[in-house]
mmCIF file of the N, C-alpha and C atoms, coordinates in Angstrom:
data_MODEL
# 
_entry.id   MODEL 
# 
loop_
_atom_site.group_PDB 
_atom_site.id 
_atom_site.type_symbol 
_atom_site.label_atom_id 
_atom_site.label_alt_id 
_atom_site.label_comp_id 
_atom_site.label_asym_id 
_atom_site.label_entity_id 
_atom_site.label_seq_id 
_atom_site.pdbx_PDB_ins_code 
_atom_site.Cartn_x 
_atom_site.Cartn_y 
_atom_site.Cartn_z 
_atom_site.occupancy 
_atom_site.B_iso_or_equiv 
_atom_site.pdbx_formal_charge 
_atom_site.auth_seq_id 
_atom_site.auth_comp_id 
_atom_site.auth_asym_id 
_atom_site.auth_atom_id 
_atom_site.pdbx_PDB_model_num 
ATOM 1   N N  . MET A 1 1  ? -164.303 86.263  33.342 1.00 0.00 ? 1  MET A N  1 
ATOM 2   C CA . MET A 1 1  ? -164.470 87.148  32.216 1.00 0.00 ? 1  MET A CA 1 
ATOM 3   C C  . MET A 1 1  ? -163.303 88.139  32.212 1.00 0.00 ? 1  MET A C  1 
ATOM 4   N N  . THR A 1 2  ? -162.625 88.223  31.087 1.00 0.00 ? 2  THR A N  1 
ATOM 5   C CA . THR A 1 2  ? -161.511 89.142  30.927 1.00 0.00 ? 2  THR A CA 1 
ATOM 6   C C  . THR A 1 2  ? -161.990 90.377  30.185 1.00 0.00 ? 2  THR A C  1 
ATOM 7   N N  . ILE A 1 3  ? -161.684 91.536  30.717 1.00 0.00 ? 3  ILE A N  1 
ATOM 8   C CA . ILE A 1 3  ? -162.026 92.781  30.053 1.00 0.00 ? 3  ILE A CA 1 
ATOM 9   C C  . ILE A 1 3  ? -160.788 93.283  29.322 1.00 0.00 ? 3  ILE A C  1 
ATOM 10  N N  . HIS A 1 4  ? -160.961 93.555  28.040 1.00 0.00 ? 4  HIS A N  1 
ATOM 11  C CA . HIS A 1 4  ? -159.886 94.046  27.187 1.00 0.00 ? 4  HIS A CA 1 
ATOM 12  C C  . HIS A 1 4  ? -160.098 95.527  26.925 1.00 0.00 ? 4  HIS A C  1 
ATOM 13  N N  . ILE A 1 5  ? -159.018 96.245  26.670 1.00 0.00 ? 5  ILE A N  1 
ATOM 14  C CA . ILE A 1 5  ? -159.071 97.655  26.301 1.00 0.00 ? 5  ILE A CA 1 
ATOM 15  C C  . ILE A 1 5  ? -158.392 97.796  24.939 1.00 0.00 ? 5  ILE A C  1 
ATOM 16  N N  . SER A 1 6  ? -159.043 98.499  24.035 1.00 0.00 ? 6  SER A N  1 
ATOM 17  C CA . SER A 1 6  ? -158.468 98.712  22.717 1.00 0.00 ? 6  SER A CA 1 
ATOM 18  C C  . SER A 1 6  ? -158.812 100.124 22.252 1.00 0.00 ? 6  SER A C  1 
ATOM 19  N N  . VAL A 1 7  ? -157.983 100.681 21.385 1.00 0.00 ? 7  VAL A N  1 
ATOM 20  C CA . VAL A 1 7  ? -158.271 101.973 20.776 1.00 0.00 ? 7  VAL A CA 1 
ATOM 21  C C  . VAL A 1 7  ? -158.911 101.704 19.417 1.00 0.00 ? 7  VAL A C  1 
ATOM 22  N N  . VAL A 1 8  ? -160.055 102.327 19.182 1.00 0.00 ? 8  VAL A N  1 
ATOM 23  C CA . VAL A 1 8  ? -160.771 102.197 17.914 1.00 0.00 ? 8  VAL A CA 1 
ATOM 24  C C  . VAL A 1 8  ? -160.880 103.592 17.310 1.00 0.00 ? 8  VAL A C  1 
ATOM 25  N N  . THR A 1 9  ? -160.544 103.703 16.032 1.00 0.00 ? 9  THR A N  1 
ATOM 26  C CA . THR A 1 9  ? -160.640 104.987 15.335 1.00 0.00 ? 9  THR A CA 1 
ATOM 27  C C  . THR A 1 9  ? -161.701 104.895 14.257 1.00 0.00 ? 9  THR A C  1 
ATOM 28  N N  . ILE A 1 10 ? -162.601 105.860 14.285 1.00 0.00 ? 10 ILE A N  1 
ATOM 29  C CA . ILE A 1 10 ? -163.636 105.982 13.260 1.00 0.00 ? 10 ILE A CA 1 
ATOM 30  C C  . ILE A 1 10 ? -163.552 107.409 12.730 1.00 0.00 ? 10 ILE A C  1 
ATOM 31  N N  . GLY A 1 11 ? -163.189 107.524 11.474 1.00 0.00 ? 11 GLY A N  1 
ATOM 32  C CA . GLY A 1 11 ? -162.986 108.853 10.906 1.00 0.00 ? 11 GLY A CA 1 
ATOM 33  C C  . GLY A 1 11 ? -161.852 109.556 11.629 1.00 0.00 ? 11 GLY A C  1 
ATOM 34  N N  . ASP A 1 12 ? -162.136 110.738 12.160 1.00 0.00 ? 12 ASP A N  1 
ATOM 35  C CA . ASP A 1 12 ? -161.135 111.512 12.890 1.00 0.00 ? 12 ASP A CA 1 
ATOM 36  C C  . ASP A 1 12 ? -161.210 111.303 14.397 1.00 0.00 ? 12 ASP A C  1 
ATOM 37  N N  . CYS A 1 13 ? -162.108 110.424 14.854 1.00 0.00 ? 13 CYS A N  1 
ATOM 38  C CA . CYS A 1 13 ? -162.341 110.237 16.290 1.00 0.00 ? 13 CYS A CA 1 
ATOM 39  C C  . CYS A 1 13 ? -161.746 108.904 16.764 1.00 0.00 ? 13 CYS A C  1 
ATOM 40  N N  . SER A 1 14 ? -161.009 108.966 17.877 1.00 0.00 ? 14 SER A N  1 
ATOM 41  C CA . SER A 1 14 ? -160.444 107.762 18.481 1.00 0.00 ? 14 SER A CA 1 
ATOM 42  C C  . SER A 1 14 ? -161.058 107.556 19.860 1.00 0.00 ? 14 SER A C  1 
ATOM 43  N N  . PHE A 1 15 ? -161.294 106.285 20.200 1.00 0.00 ? 15 PHE A N  1 
ATOM 44  C CA . PHE A 1 15 ? -161.944 105.939 21.449 1.00 0.00 ? 15 PHE A CA 1 
ATOM 45  C C  . PHE A 1 15 ? -161.178 104.836 22.161 1.00 0.00 ? 15 PHE A C  1 
ATOM 46  N N  . ASP A 1 16 ? -161.140 104.908 23.492 1.00 0.00 ? 16 ASP A N  1 
ATOM 47  C CA . ASP A 1 16 ? -160.718 103.773 24.314 1.00 0.00 ? 16 ASP A CA 1 
ATOM 48  C C  . ASP A 1 16 ? -161.979 102.953 24.557 1.00 0.00 ? 16 ASP A C  1 
ATOM 49  N N  . VAL A 1 17 ? -161.931 101.673 24.203 1.00 0.00 ? 17 VAL A N  1 
ATOM 50  C CA . VAL A 1 17 ? -163.103 100.812 24.335 1.00 0.00 ? 17 VAL A CA 1 
ATOM 51  C C  . VAL A 1 17 ? -162.774 99.661  25.275 1.00 0.00 ? 17 VAL A C  1 
ATOM 52  N N  . ALA A 1 18 ? -163.585 99.509  26.319 1.00 0.00 ? 18 ALA A N  1 
ATOM 53  C CA . ALA A 1 18 ? -163.476 98.356  27.224 1.00 0.00 ? 18 ALA A CA 1 
ATOM 54  C C  . ALA A 1 18 ? -164.521 97.340  26.769 1.00 0.00 ? 18 ALA A C  1 
ATOM 55  N N  . PHE A 1 19 ? -164.081 96.081  26.587 1.00 0.00 ? 19 PHE A N  1 
ATOM 56  C CA . PHE A 1 19 ? -165.002 95.080  26.045 1.00 0.00 ? 19 PHE A CA 1 
ATOM 57  C C  . PHE A 1 19 ? -164.585 93.679  26.464 1.00 0.00 ? 19 PHE A C  1 
ATOM 58  N N  . THR A 1 20 ? -165.512 92.743  26.295 1.00 0.00 ? 20 THR A N  1 
ATOM 59  C CA . THR A 1 20 ? -165.196 91.326  26.439 1.00 0.00 ? 20 THR A CA 1 
ATOM 60  C C  . THR A 1 20 ? -165.281 90.704  25.046 1.00 0.00 ? 20 THR A C  1 
ATOM 61  N N  . TYR A 1 21 ? -164.514 89.646  24.842 1.00 0.00 ? 21 TYR A N  1 
ATOM 62  C CA . TYR A 1 21 ? -164.470 88.962  23.545 1.00 0.00 ? 21 TYR A CA 1 
ATOM 63  C C  . TYR A 1 21 ? -164.688 87.477  23.749 1.00 0.00 ? 21 TYR A C  1 
ATOM 64  N N  . SER A 1 22 ? -165.577 86.921  22.952 1.00 0.00 ? 22 SER A N  1 
ATOM 65  C CA . SER A 1 22 ? -165.800 85.475  22.934 1.00 0.00 ? 22 SER A CA 1 
ATOM 66  C C  . SER A 1 22 ? -165.525 84.986  21.520 1.00 0.00 ? 22 SER A C  1 
ATOM 67  N N  . PRO A 1 23 ? -164.587 84.047  21.343 1.00 0.00 ? 23 PRO A N  1 
ATOM 68  C CA . PRO A 1 23 ? -164.201 83.634  19.997 1.00 0.00 ? 23 PRO A CA 1 
ATOM 69  C C  . PRO A 1 23 ? -165.248 82.801  19.260 1.00 0.00 ? 23 PRO A C  1 
ATOM 70  N N  . GLY A 1 24 ? -166.308 82.376  19.936 1.00 0.00 ? 24 GLY A N  1 
ATOM 71  C CA . GLY A 1 24 ? -167.298 81.529  19.278 1.00 0.00 ? 24 GLY A CA 1 
ATOM 72  C C  . GLY A 1 24 ? -166.828 80.084  19.212 1.00 0.00 ? 24 GLY A C  1 
ATOM 73  N N  . LEU A 1 25 ? -167.651 79.242  18.631 1.00 0.00 ? 25 LEU A N  1 
ATOM 74  C CA . LEU A 1 25 ? -167.335 77.817  18.521 1.00 0.00 ? 25 LEU A CA 1 
ATOM 75  C C  . LEU A 1 25 ? -167.670 77.318  17.125 1.00 0.00 ? 25 LEU A C  1 
ATOM 76  N N  . PRO A 1 26 ? -166.869 76.413  16.587 1.00 0.00 ? 26 PRO A N  1 
ATOM 77  C CA . PRO A 1 26 ? -167.194 75.857  15.275 1.00 0.00 ? 26 PRO A CA 1 
ATOM 78  C C  . PRO A 1 26 ? -168.410 74.934  15.368 1.00 0.00 ? 26 PRO A C  1 
ATOM 79  N N  . GLY A 1 27 ? -169.172 74.878  14.307 1.00 0.00 ? 27 GLY A N  1 
ATOM 80  C CA . GLY A 1 27 ? -170.324 73.987  14.262 1.00 0.00 ? 27 GLY A CA 1 
ATOM 81  C C  . GLY A 1 27 ? -169.921 72.594  13.811 1.00 0.00 ? 27 GLY A C  1 
ATOM 82  N N  . ARG A 1 28 ? -170.845 71.691  13.916 1.00 0.00 ? 28 ARG A N  1 
ATOM 83  C CA . ARG A 1 28 ? -170.621 70.311  13.444 1.00 0.00 ? 28 ARG A CA 1 
ATOM 84  C C  . ARG A 1 28 ? -171.863 69.873  12.697 1.00 0.00 ? 28 ARG A C  1 
ATOM 85  N N  . ASN A 1 29 ? -171.661 69.249  11.537 1.00 0.00 ? 29 ASN A N  1 
ATOM 86  C CA . ASN A 1 29 ? -172.801 68.746  10.775 1.00 0.00 ? 29 ASN A CA 1 
ATOM 87  C C  . ASN A 1 29 ? -173.431 67.536  11.450 1.00 0.00 ? 29 ASN A C  1 
ATOM 88  N N  . PHE A 1 30 ? -172.578 66.652  11.976 1.00 0.00 ? 30 PHE A N  1 
ATOM 89  C CA . PHE A 1 30 ? -173.066 65.442  12.633 1.00 0.00 ? 30 PHE A CA 1 
ATOM 90  C C  . PHE A 1 30 ? -172.221 65.149  13.867 1.00 0.00 ? 30 PHE A C  1 
ATOM 91  N N  . LEU A 1 31 ? -172.851 64.572  14.865 1.00 0.00 ? 31 LEU A N  1 
ATOM 92  C CA . LEU A 1 31 ? -172.138 64.126  16.059 1.00 0.00 ? 31 LEU A CA 1 
ATOM 93  C C  . LEU A 1 31 ? -171.520 62.766  15.778 1.00 0.00 ? 31 LEU A C  1 
ATOM 94  N N  . PRO A 1 32 ? -170.574 62.317  16.596 1.00 0.00 ? 32 PRO A N  1 
ATOM 95  C CA . PRO A 1 32 ? -169.921 61.034  16.351 1.00 0.00 ? 32 PRO A CA 1 
ATOM 96  C C  . PRO A 1 32 ? -170.893 59.846  16.266 1.00 0.00 ? 32 PRO A C  1 
ATOM 97  N N  . ASN A 1 33 ? -172.041 59.954  16.958 1.00 0.00 ? 33 ASN A N  1 
ATOM 98  C CA . ASN A 1 33 ? -173.011 58.846  16.909 1.00 0.00 ? 33 ASN A CA 1 
ATOM 99  C C  . ASN A 1 33 ? -173.960 58.953  15.726 1.00 0.00 ? 33 ASN A C  1 
ATOM 100 N N  . GLY A 1 34 ? -173.768 59.962  14.845 1.00 0.00 ? 34 GLY A N  1 
ATOM 101 C CA . GLY A 1 34 ? -174.595 60.110  13.662 1.00 0.00 ? 34 GLY A CA 1 
ATOM 102 C C  . GLY A 1 34 ? -175.762 61.071  13.824 1.00 0.00 ? 34 GLY A C  1 
ATOM 103 N N  . ASP A 1 35 ? -176.018 61.505  15.042 1.00 0.00 ? 35 ASP A N  1 
ATOM 104 C CA . ASP A 1 35 ? -177.097 62.466  15.266 1.00 0.00 ? 35 ASP A CA 1 
ATOM 105 C C  . ASP A 1 35 ? -176.760 63.791  14.590 1.00 0.00 ? 35 ASP A C  1 
ATOM 106 N N  . PRO A 1 36 ? -177.804 64.582  14.291 1.00 0.00 ? 36 PRO A N  1 
ATOM 107 C CA . PRO A 1 36 ? -177.539 65.896  13.709 1.00 0.00 ? 36 PRO A CA 1 
ATOM 108 C C  . PRO A 1 36 ? -176.669 66.749  14.639 1.00 0.00 ? 36 PRO A C  1 
ATOM 109 N N  . GLY A 1 37 ? -175.825 67.559  14.056 1.00 0.00 ? 37 GLY A N  1 
ATOM 110 C CA . GLY A 1 37 ? -174.922 68.400  14.827 1.00 0.00 ? 37 GLY A CA 1 
ATOM 111 C C  . GLY A 1 37 ? -175.569 69.706  15.230 1.00 0.00 ? 37 GLY A C  1 
ATOM 112 N N  . TYR A 1 38 ? -174.779 70.747  15.249 1.00 0.00 ? 38 TYR A N  1 
ATOM 113 C CA . TYR A 1 38 ? -175.245 72.048  15.699 1.00 0.00 ? 38 TYR A CA 1 
ATOM 114 C C  . TYR A 1 38 ? -174.520 73.126  14.893 1.00 0.00 ? 38 TYR A C  1 
ATOM 115 N N  . PRO A 1 39 ? -175.162 74.291  14.766 1.00 0.00 ? 39 PRO A N  1 
ATOM 116 C CA . PRO A 1 39 ? -174.532 75.366  13.985 1.00 0.00 ? 39 PRO A CA 1 
ATOM 117 C C  . PRO A 1 39 ? -173.374 76.003  14.738 1.00 0.00 ? 39 PRO A C  1 
ATOM 118 N N  . GLU A 1 40 ? -172.530 76.700  13.998 1.00 0.00 ? 40 GLU A N  1 
ATOM 119 C CA . GLU A 1 40 ? -171.426 77.403  14.652 1.00 0.00 ? 40 GLU A CA 1 
ATOM 120 C C  . GLU A 1 40 ? -171.965 78.588  15.443 1.00 0.00 ? 40 GLU A C  1 
ATOM 121 N N  . GLU A 1 41 ? -171.221 78.960  16.467 1.00 0.00 ? 41 GLU A N  1 
ATOM 122 C CA . GLU A 1 41 ? -171.534 80.156  17.246 1.00 0.00 ? 41 GLU A CA 1 
ATOM 123 C C  . GLU A 1 41 ? -170.508 81.205  16.850 1.00 0.00 ? 41 GLU A C  1 
ATOM 124 N N  . PRO A 1 42 ? -170.961 82.330  16.303 1.00 0.00 ? 42 PRO A N  1 
ATOM 125 C CA . PRO A 1 42 ? -170.005 83.344  15.845 1.00 0.00 ? 42 PRO A CA 1 
ATOM 126 C C  . PRO A 1 42 ? -169.296 84.030  17.004 1.00 0.00 ? 42 PRO A C  1 
ATOM 127 N N  . ALA A 1 43 ? -168.154 84.620  16.704 1.00 0.00 ? 43 ALA A N  1 
ATOM 128 C CA . ALA A 1 43 ? -167.433 85.414  17.699 1.00 0.00 ? 43 ALA A CA 1 
ATOM 129 C C  . ALA A 1 43 ? -168.307 86.590  18.120 1.00 0.00 ? 43 ALA A C  1 
ATOM 130 N N  . GLU A 1 44 ? -168.145 87.011  19.366 1.00 0.00 ? 44 GLU A N  1 
ATOM 131 C CA . GLU A 1 44 ? -168.946 88.114  19.885 1.00 0.00 ? 44 GLU A CA 1 
ATOM 132 C C  . GLU A 1 44 ? -168.083 89.102  20.659 1.00 0.00 ? 44 GLU A C  1 
ATOM 133 N N  . VAL A 1 45 ? -168.457 90.366  20.582 1.00 0.00 ? 45 VAL A N  1 
ATOM 134 C CA . VAL A 1 45 ? -167.847 91.428  21.369 1.00 0.00 ? 45 VAL A CA 1 
ATOM 135 C C  . VAL A 1 45 ? -168.963 92.093  22.157 1.00 0.00 ? 45 VAL A C  1 
ATOM 136 N N  . GLU A 1 46 ? -168.767 92.245  23.463 1.00 0.00 ? 46 GLU A N  1 
ATOM 137 C CA . GLU A 1 46 ? -169.704 93.005  24.290 1.00 0.00 ? 46 GLU A CA 1 
ATOM 138 C C  . GLU A 1 46 ? -168.965 94.247  24.783 1.00 0.00 ? 46 GLU A C  1 
ATOM 139 N N  . ILE A 1 47 ? -169.442 95.402  24.373 1.00 0.00 ? 47 ILE A N  1 
ATOM 140 C CA . ILE A 1 47 ? -168.812 96.657  24.772 1.00 0.00 ? 47 ILE A CA 1 
ATOM 141 C C  . ILE A 1 47 ? -169.312 97.046  26.157 1.00 0.00 ? 47 ILE A C  1 
ATOM 142 N N  . ILE A 1 48 ? -168.375 97.382  27.027 1.00 0.00 ? 48 ILE A N  1 
ATOM 143 C CA . ILE A 1 48 ? -168.704 97.756  28.400 1.00 0.00 ? 48 ILE A CA 1 
ATOM 144 C C  . ILE A 1 48 ? -168.670 99.270  28.566 1.00 0.00 ? 48 ILE A C  1 
ATOM 145 N N  . GLU A 1 49 ? -167.626 99.906  28.039 1.00 0.00 ? 49 GLU A N  1 
ATOM 146 C CA . GLU A 1 49 ? -167.483 101.361 28.123 1.00 0.00 ? 49 GLU A CA 1 
ATOM 147 C C  . GLU A 1 49 ? -166.780 101.876 26.878 1.00 0.00 ? 49 GLU A C  1 
ATOM 148 N N  . ILE A 1 50 ? -167.111 103.122 26.511 1.00 0.00 ? 50 ILE A N  1 
ATOM 149 C CA . ILE A 1 50 ? -166.428 103.810 25.414 1.00 0.00 ? 50 ILE A CA 1 
ATOM 150 C C  . ILE A 1 50 ? -166.102 105.221 25.893 1.00 0.00 ? 50 ILE A C  1 
ATOM 151 N N  . HIS A 1 51 ? -164.816 105.563 25.807 1.00 0.00 ? 51 HIS A N  1 
ATOM 152 C CA . HIS A 1 51 ? -164.352 106.891 26.213 1.00 0.00 ? 51 HIS A CA 1 
ATOM 153 C C  . HIS A 1 51 ? -163.607 107.533 25.056 1.00 0.00 ? 51 HIS A C  1 
ATOM 154 N N  . PRO A 1 52 ? -163.958 108.773 24.695 1.00 0.00 ? 52 PRO A N  1 
ATOM 155 C CA . PRO A 1 52 ? -163.103 109.471 23.726 1.00 0.00 ? 52 PRO A CA 1 
ATOM 156 C C  . PRO A 1 52 ? -161.686 109.568 24.314 1.00 0.00 ? 52 PRO A C  1 
ATOM 157 N N  . ILE A 1 53 ? -160.674 109.446 23.468 1.00 0.00 ? 53 ILE A N  1 
ATOM 158 C CA . ILE A 1 53 ? -159.286 109.522 23.938 1.00 0.00 ? 53 ILE A CA 1 
ATOM 159 C C  . ILE A 1 53 ? -159.101 110.809 24.740 1.00 0.00 ? 53 ILE A C  1 
ATOM 160 N N  . GLY A 1 54 ? -158.543 110.671 25.938 1.00 0.00 ? 54 GLY A N  1 
ATOM 161 C CA . GLY A 1 54 ? -158.268 111.813 26.788 1.00 0.00 ? 54 GLY A CA 1 
ATOM 162 C C  . GLY A 1 54 ? -159.433 112.258 27.655 1.00 0.00 ? 54 GLY A C  1 
ATOM 163 N N  . ALA A 1 55 ? -160.586 111.608 27.530 1.00 0.00 ? 55 ALA A N  1 
ATOM 164 C CA . ALA A 1 55 ? -161.762 111.997 28.322 1.00 0.00 ? 55 ALA A CA 1 
ATOM 165 C C  . ALA A 1 55 ? -162.084 110.905 29.339 1.00 0.00 ? 55 ALA A C  1 
ATOM 166 N N  . GLN A 1 56 ? -162.729 111.294 30.408 1.00 0.00 ? 56 GLN A N  1 
ATOM 167 C CA . GLN A 1 56 ? -163.109 110.358 31.464 1.00 0.00 ? 56 GLN A CA 1 
ATOM 168 C C  . GLN A 1 56 ? -164.532 109.830 31.310 1.00 0.00 ? 56 GLN A C  1 
ATOM 169 N N  . ASP A 1 57 ? -165.366 110.545 30.571 1.00 0.00 ? 57 ASP A N  1 
ATOM 170 C CA . ASP A 1 57 ? -166.785 110.207 30.494 1.00 0.00 ? 57 ASP A CA 1 
ATOM 171 C C  . ASP A 1 57 ? -167.047 109.023 29.568 1.00 0.00 ? 57 ASP A C  1 
ATOM 172 N N  . ASP A 1 58 ? -167.871 108.092 30.053 1.00 0.00 ? 58 ASP A N  1 
ATOM 173 C CA . ASP A 1 58 ? -168.330 106.964 29.255 1.00 0.00 ? 58 ASP A CA 1 
ATOM 174 C C  . ASP A 1 58 ? -169.475 107.452 28.370 1.00 0.00 ? 58 ASP A C  1 
ATOM 175 N N  . ILE A 1 59 ? -169.328 107.301 27.052 1.00 0.00 ? 59 ILE A N  1 
ATOM 176 C CA . ILE A 1 59 ? -170.343 107.806 26.135 1.00 0.00 ? 59 ILE A CA 1 
ATOM 177 C C  . ILE A 1 59 ? -171.180 106.692 25.510 1.00 0.00 ? 59 ILE A C  1 
ATOM 178 N N  . LEU A 1 60 ? -171.044 105.469 25.988 1.00 0.00 ? 60 LEU A N  1 
ATOM 179 C CA . LEU A 1 60 ? -171.745 104.336 25.380 1.00 0.00 ? 60 LEU A CA 1 
ATOM 180 C C  . LEU A 1 60 ? -173.243 104.586 25.257 1.00 0.00 ? 60 LEU A C  1 
ATOM 181 N N  . GLU A 1 61 ? -173.877 105.079 26.304 1.00 0.00 ? 61 GLU A N  1 
ATOM 182 C CA . GLU A 1 61 ? -175.333 105.258 26.274 1.00 0.00 ? 61 GLU A CA 1 
ATOM 183 C C  . GLU A 1 61 ? -175.768 106.359 25.315 1.00 0.00 ? 61 GLU A C  1 
ATOM 184 N N  . TRP A 1 62 ? -174.843 107.200 24.877 1.00 0.00 ? 62 TRP A N  1 
ATOM 185 C CA . TRP A 1 62 ? -175.189 108.305 23.985 1.00 0.00 ? 62 TRP A CA 1 
ATOM 186 C C  . TRP A 1 62 ? -174.977 107.956 22.513 1.00 0.00 ? 62 TRP A C  1 
ATOM 187 N N  . LEU A 1 63 ? -174.329 106.842 22.230 1.00 0.00 ? 63 LEU A N  1 
ATOM 188 C CA . LEU A 1 63 ? -174.053 106.468 20.839 1.00 0.00 ? 63 LEU A CA 1 
ATOM 189 C C  . LEU A 1 63 ? -175.243 105.751 20.216 1.00 0.00 ? 63 LEU A C  1 
ATOM 190 N N  . SER A 1 64 ? -175.403 105.920 18.927 1.00 0.00 ? 64 SER A N  1 
ATOM 191 C CA . SER A 1 64 ? -176.471 105.228 18.202 1.00 0.00 ? 64 SER A CA 1 
ATOM 192 C C  . SER A 1 64 ? -176.124 103.745 18.073 1.00 0.00 ? 64 SER A C  1 
ATOM 193 N N  . ASP A 1 65 ? -177.139 102.937 17.815 1.00 0.00 ? 65 ASP A N  1 
ATOM 194 C CA . ASP A 1 65 ? -176.911 101.510 17.597 1.00 0.00 ? 65 ASP A CA 1 
ATOM 195 C C  . ASP A 1 65 ? -175.975 101.290 16.417 1.00 0.00 ? 65 ASP A C  1 
ATOM 196 N N  . THR A 1 66 ? -176.105 102.117 15.392 1.00 0.00 ? 66 THR A N  1 
ATOM 197 C CA . THR A 1 66 ? -175.245 101.993 14.208 1.00 0.00 ? 66 THR A CA 1 
ATOM 198 C C  . THR A 1 66 ? -173.782 102.244 14.567 1.00 0.00 ? 66 THR A C  1 
ATOM 199 N N  . ALA A 1 67 ? -173.517 103.261 15.386 1.00 0.00 ? 67 ALA A N  1 
ATOM 200 C CA . ALA A 1 67 ? -172.146 103.563 15.800 1.00 0.00 ? 67 ALA A CA 1 
ATOM 201 C C  . ALA A 1 67 ? -171.571 102.429 16.637 1.00 0.00 ? 67 ALA A C  1 
ATOM 202 N N  . ILE A 1 68 ? -172.377 101.883 17.535 1.00 0.00 ? 68 ILE A N  1 
ATOM 203 C CA . ILE A 1 68 ? -171.925 100.770 18.384 1.00 0.00 ? 68 ILE A CA 1 
ATOM 204 C C  . ILE A 1 68 ? -171.621 99.539  17.534 1.00 0.00 ? 68 ILE A C  1 
ATOM 205 N N  . GLU A 1 69 ? -172.492 99.241  16.569 1.00 0.00 ? 69 GLU A N  1 
ATOM 206 C CA . GLU A 1 69 ? -172.251 98.101  15.678 1.00 0.00 ? 69 GLU A CA 1 
ATOM 207 C C  . GLU A 1 69 ? -170.971 98.293  14.868 1.00 0.00 ? 69 GLU A C  1 
ATOM 208 N N  . CYS A 1 70 ? -170.703 99.508  14.435 1.00 0.00 ? 70 CYS A N  1 
ATOM 209 C CA . CYS A 1 70 ? -169.475 99.802  13.691 1.00 0.00 ? 70 CYS A CA 1 
ATOM 210 C C  . CYS A 1 70 ? -168.250 99.535  14.561 1.00 0.00 ? 70 CYS A C  1 
ATOM 211 N N  . ILE A 1 71 ? -168.290 99.974  15.801 1.00 0.00 ? 71 ILE A N  1 
ATOM 212 C CA . ILE A 1 71 ? -167.176 99.748  16.731 1.00 0.00 ? 71 ILE A CA 1 
ATOM 213 C C  . ILE A 1 71 ? -167.020 98.253  17.011 1.00 0.00 ? 71 ILE A C  1 
ATOM 214 N N  . GLN A 1 72 ? -168.130 97.540  17.201 1.00 0.00 ? 72 GLN A N  1 
ATOM 215 C CA . GLN A 1 72 ? -168.062 96.094  17.426 1.00 0.00 ? 72 GLN A CA 1 
ATOM 216 C C  . GLN A 1 72 ? -167.420 95.392  16.233 1.00 0.00 ? 72 GLN A C  1 
ATOM 217 N N  . GLN A 1 73 ? -167.786 95.780  15.016 1.00 0.00 ? 73 GLN A N  1 
ATOM 218 C CA . GLN A 1 73 ? -167.213 95.156  13.821 1.00 0.00 ? 73 GLN A CA 1 
ATOM 219 C C  . GLN A 1 73 ? -165.729 95.424  13.714 1.00 0.00 ? 73 GLN A C  1 
ATOM 220 N N  . LYS A 1 74 ? -165.296 96.632  14.058 1.00 0.00 ? 74 LYS A N  1 
ATOM 221 C CA . LYS A 1 74 ? -163.860 96.936  14.036 1.00 0.00 ? 74 LYS A CA 1 
ATOM 222 C C  . LYS A 1 74 ? -163.112 96.080  15.061 1.00 0.00 ? 74 LYS A C  1 
ATOM 223 N N  . LEU A 1 75 ? -163.705 95.908  16.246 1.00 0.00 ? 75 LEU A N  1 
ATOM 224 C CA . LEU A 1 75 ? -163.072 95.064  17.261 1.00 0.00 ? 75 LEU A CA 1 
ATOM 225 C C  . LEU A 1 75 ? -163.023 93.610  16.804 1.00 0.00 ? 75 LEU A C  1 
ATOM 226 N N  . LEU A 1 76 ? -164.127 93.107  16.247 1.00 0.00 ? 76 LEU A N  1 
ATOM 227 C CA . LEU A 1 76 ? -164.154 91.723  15.762 1.00 0.00 ? 76 LEU A CA 1 
ATOM 228 C C  . LEU A 1 76 ? -163.140 91.490  14.651 1.00 0.00 ? 76 LEU A C  1 
ATOM 229 N N  . SER A 1 77 ? -163.027 92.433  13.733 1.00 0.00 ? 77 SER A N  1 
ATOM 230 C CA . SER A 1 77 ? -162.090 92.236  12.622 1.00 0.00 ? 77 SER A CA 1 
ATOM 231 C C  . SER A 1 77 ? -160.651 92.250  13.121 1.00 0.00 ? 77 SER A C  1 
ATOM 232 N N  . GLY A 1 78 ? -160.392 92.934  14.228 1.00 0.00 ? 78 GLY A N  1 
ATOM 233 C CA . GLY A 1 78 ? -159.052 92.952  14.811 1.00 0.00 ? 78 GLY A CA 1 
ATOM 234 C C  . GLY A 1 78 ? -158.742 91.728  15.649 1.00 0.00 ? 78 GLY A C  1 
ATOM 235 N N  . TRP A 1 79 ? -159.786 91.019  16.111 1.00 0.00 ? 79 TRP A N  1 
ATOM 236 C CA . TRP A 1 79 ? -159.575 89.877  16.999 1.00 0.00 ? 79 TRP A CA 1 
ATOM 237 C C  . TRP A 1 79 ? -159.875 88.539  16.335 1.00 0.00 ? 79 TRP A C  1 
ATOM 238 N N  . SER A 1 80 ? -160.693 88.499  15.322 1.00 0.00 ? 80 SER A N  1 
ATOM 239 C CA . SER A 1 80 ? -161.054 87.221  14.688 1.00 0.00 ? 80 SER A CA 1 
ATOM 240 C C  . SER A 1 80 ? -159.819 86.534  14.137 1.00 0.00 ? 80 SER A C  1 
ATOM 241 N N  . GLY A 1 81 ? -159.675 85.292  14.466 1.00 0.00 ? 81 GLY A N  1 
ATOM 242 C CA . GLY A 1 81 ? -158.548 84.514  13.977 1.00 0.00 ? 81 GLY A CA 1 
ATOM 243 C C  . GLY A 1 81 ? -157.278 84.709  14.737 1.00 0.00 ? 81 GLY A C  1 
ATOM 244 N N  . GLU A 1 82 ? -157.296 85.535  15.778 1.00 0.00 ? 82 GLU A N  1 
ATOM 245 C CA . GLU A 1 82 ? -156.094 85.756  16.584 1.00 0.00 ? 82 GLU A CA 1 
ATOM 246 C C  . GLU A 1 82 ? -156.301 85.144  17.951 1.00 0.00 ? 82 GLU A C  1 
ATOM 247 N N  . ASP A 1 83 ? -155.223 84.757  18.581 1.00 0.00 ? 83 ASP A N  1 
ATOM 248 C CA . ASP A 1 83 ? -155.279 84.201  19.933 1.00 0.00 ? 83 ASP A CA 1 
ATOM 249 C C  . ASP A 1 83 ? -155.002 85.313  20.933 1.00 0.00 ? 83 ASP A C  1 
ATOM 250 N N  . ASN A 1 84 ? -156.025 86.138  21.187 1.00 0.00 ? 84 ASN A N  1 
ATOM 251 C CA . ASN A 1 84 ? -155.867 87.290  22.054 1.00 0.00 ? 84 ASN A CA 1 
ATOM 252 C C  . ASN A 1 84 ? -156.543 87.099  23.400 1.00 0.00 ? 84 ASN A C  1 
ATOM 253 N N  . ALA A 1 85 ? -157.072 85.941  23.675 1.00 0.00 ? 85 ALA A N  1 
ATOM 254 C CA . ALA A 1 85 ? -157.822 85.740  24.913 1.00 0.00 ? 85 ALA A CA 1 
ATOM 255 C C  . ALA A 1 85 ? -156.921 85.788  26.118 1.00 0.00 ? 85 ALA A C  1 
# 
């Protein structure tokens, strides 16, 4: 598992975010033998730590689910379709 670090800015606040990224897998309608296929697996980001720029404290446990989802979406939009692994 590779841990990536990225800066994410929301409004006037910037954060150093430590996370893992999984690009997901494409789905298939049918297997080569004709059996039904499987759905695609979407890309995923798992946030490990979030630090305000210049601070040492991890604030992940203090953020709302909505804030975490916003940060995850920003990370996904920056990594989707890129070969950053």
